C-alpha positions, 0 to 999 in steps of 0.5 A: 313651764312648758306646755303641750297643747293638744287638738281634736279634729275630724279632717286632716286637711283641717289640721294640716291647715292649723299646723300650717298656720302655727308654723307661719306665726313663728312656732316651731315646725319641729314641735307640732305634730300631727298623729293619725293611725297612718302617721309616722310619729306614731308608727315609728315611735310604737312599731303599730302593727296595722293588722291587729286593731288591738295592738293599734290601740295599745300602742297609741295608748302608750304613745299619748302616755309618753305624751301626757303621762298619767292624764286620763285624757290620753284615753280619749286622745287615742280612742279618737285616733282610733276612730279616725280622727286626727290629734295635733299637738304643740310641744314645749310651748310657753304660756304666751305661745299656748295662747298665740297657738290656741287662737289659731287652732281654734279657727279651724273648729277642733272637736269638743272631746268631752261631749265625743267622748260622752258619746262614745260611752254613751255608744258602749266605750269603755276605754277610760278606766274608772280611776282616769274618769275621776281625775279626769272630772277634775281636769274638767273642773280646772279648765273652766274654774280656778284650781280647787286643789287640797281639802286643808291648809298645810302639807295636805294642800301641797300634797294634794297639788302634787298629786294632781300634777303627778296624775299626768298634770290635770289640765290647767286652767284655759288661759283667758280668751281660749276655748274649751276644744284646744287643751294644754297640759303640762309637758311631760318633762316637767312632771314627777311621774315615772318614765318608761323603766319605771312603767315596765317595773310597775307592770311587772309587779302587777302581773305578779301580785294583782293580775290573777284577781281580776284587777286590770293594771290601769287600776293600779297604775294611778296608785303606783304613780301616787306613791312614786310621785309623793316620795319625791315631793318636797313635802315628804321626800326623807320621811318615813311610811308610817309618818306620813300614811295618814296624810297620803290617805286623806289626799288620795281618797280627795283626789279618787274618791271612788277607789278605796284606799284599803284596796290600793294602799299596798300599791300605793305603798309600792310605788313610795318604796320604789323611790324611798328603797 
């Protein structure tokens, strides 16, 4: 499986040195990019308007969503860019290359994004939705311990694993010898998440069904993606909703304990029917 590596730096100079060493080590330069508020990588893709801070932040978030799927860390990387930091990414790398790249990048003192995110939240940052916070906590546990996916044997175990992979691909356990400040994620192309067209479709549905009640799209997005992903998984493909709902509910409540099933059931089912209908 291909992976994406990500690390955050205070100074662009340090990020550029890390990129230079990665290329010197034989890693493909086209796959190694630096992202900041003025970078061509982001502005060319997202057409950022630099005179509009809200637009800037939204577009940066979309950029990292494309890169990491629905993983909750995308909010932290976007906030890091907004605060003037530089994010280095290596895309489409093998396990062996990720290991080599991590050893190289750590020479240049990348930031501890967990500590910085905690500091930003203490200062009033509200950029990470509650649902994503739950996903992120699971990812943090996985980065330092063996996977604990699932709550029981059989389909529920497989469903829990699939739902965690779908949820942006929780950060894989760090390879032996790697540090906490360089993260790896399954490449977005390997995730059973949603495409840009699907996201627009779900945004439109959210706008017509839930926006008027005060619910945010970021609150409903995990539910849409969960239903979308599970409908295409090997465990549930071709099975009717009524037959699998109990399993999906159990897995949802285990994966998102702060998000009541009854509040998001309809959105999960809509994502499911997007695939099955």
